[in-house]
N, C-alpha and C positions, 0 to 999 in steps of 0.2 A: 496261481497261488501258491507261494513260499512254502517251501519246506519243513519250516517252524513254524507257518502258519496250521500246517495240519499239522504236526505233533502236536504241537497245545494243545487243538482240536482233537485228537485220538487222548490224549491225558483228562480230556475236561469230560469225553465220552467215558472213560473204562472209571472216573471218580462220579459221576452219575451211578451208573449200574453198581456200583458198591452201598455207596448211599442209598442208590432208591429201595436196596435189598436190608440192609440195615432196618429204614425207613418202614419196610411195608413187613416184618416183623411186629414192629412198634404198636404199628395199626393191627394187624390180624390180633394182638393179644390185648390191645385195646377195646377190639371190636369181640372180640370173646368174653372179654369181665362184662361189656354192656349187655349180652346175651344172657351170662351168668344171669344179671341181675335183674332180669327184668322179669326171671322166672325158666330159662330156658337150659337146657342138662346141658353139659361138655362137648355133646358131640359136636361134630367137625361140618361148617356150613362149606359145601363146594359156590363158588362164584357165580356158577351155573344153575343151582337150586336156588339160589337168593335173587339171580336175575329171572328165573320163572317163577315166584312167588311175586316179583315186583310186577310182573307184567300180565299175571292174572288178576291184580288188587286192579291193577289198569284200566286194563281193557276184556274183564270174564266174560261176555257175551265173543269171544274172541278168541277161546284159551282154547285155543286144539294143540296136538300134538304140528302139525303144517304151521300152524302160523305163528307159534313158539320155535321151534327152528327156523323161520327165515325169520324172524326177529332177531333172533342171536346167533343165528350165522353157524348155525352148528346142527350135526346131522338130528333126525329121526331117532335113530339111534341111544341117539348121546343124551337127546330129550326124556326118551322112555325111562334110561334109567335114573333120571334125575326124579324125575315121577312118582319112579318104585320107588328109590329111596322119603321122600316127599307127605308121599302117605303112606307108609311105616311111619313118618313119623307124628304122622295126623295135624298135616299143616296144607294138604288139601285133598279134597274132594273129588270122584270121579261121575261122570252121569253122561244124560245121549237124554237131547233137543226132542221136543216130540215132534218137531218138524225134521229135525233132522236124528231118523234111529242111526244110522252108521257111524256118526262120528263120536267119541268120545269128546267132551268139554269139561274143564278144571275148575274147581271154584275153590276160593278158601274154605278153612276153619276159622274161631276165631284164634287160635295160637299163628296161625298163617298169616291173619290179617298182623296181630301186634308183631311178626319177624319183618313183615311190610316193611312197617311203620318204622322197626327200627332199621332196616336195609335205606328206608328214607333220610333217615335225621343223618345216618353214616352217610349217602351220597352228598346231602347238602351239608356235612364239612366238609367232605372234601374240596366239595366245589368252593365254597368259600376260600379255603387254602390255594388253591387255583386260581380264581377271582384275586388275591393279593400279588399272584405270584405276578397276572400275566399283566394290572395296570404298571406295572413298573416296563411295559414295553410300547411303540409306537404303535399304530398299525404298520405300517410300513415294516419293522422290526418282525412283527406277528403275525404278515406275509412269510417272510424268510422263515421267522422258525416253523411254520404249518409247511412248509417247503419240501424243509430240512424232516421235519415228522414224517410226511405220508415217504419217504423217500426211501428213507430209515424203513419204514415197515412195509415197505415193497418187496426189503433185500430180507426179511427176514424169516 
């Protein structure tokens, strides 16, 4: 690859990062207003907390610390920290099963179910935007984009 191609690619990456930062701020503002409009306080919700609520909603019978840590690729202490915050905000409940008195499983409160629904709506909107973007490329181009993104992710 020529040095001009590399230089153009580096400029495109820099531009992407700058635009992504701006867009993320806008999306966070939209998400925050959506949450407030649905009766949630101005509490800041971490992505980990939102994903935990979504996972509990999807698989309530499996939702314990180990399951959540494995699904999210984070440590058990990180899950515990997020769980404690969600419990404090009355989004989840913790209980033991009769068949397993050793492990704590999590469920959603009514507010937690509402938060999971809003999170799902936000994911759906993002998916629609990504579909519009990806529809502009051929399968061959998408394979190359995927290879590039996977390689880049490994370097982070």
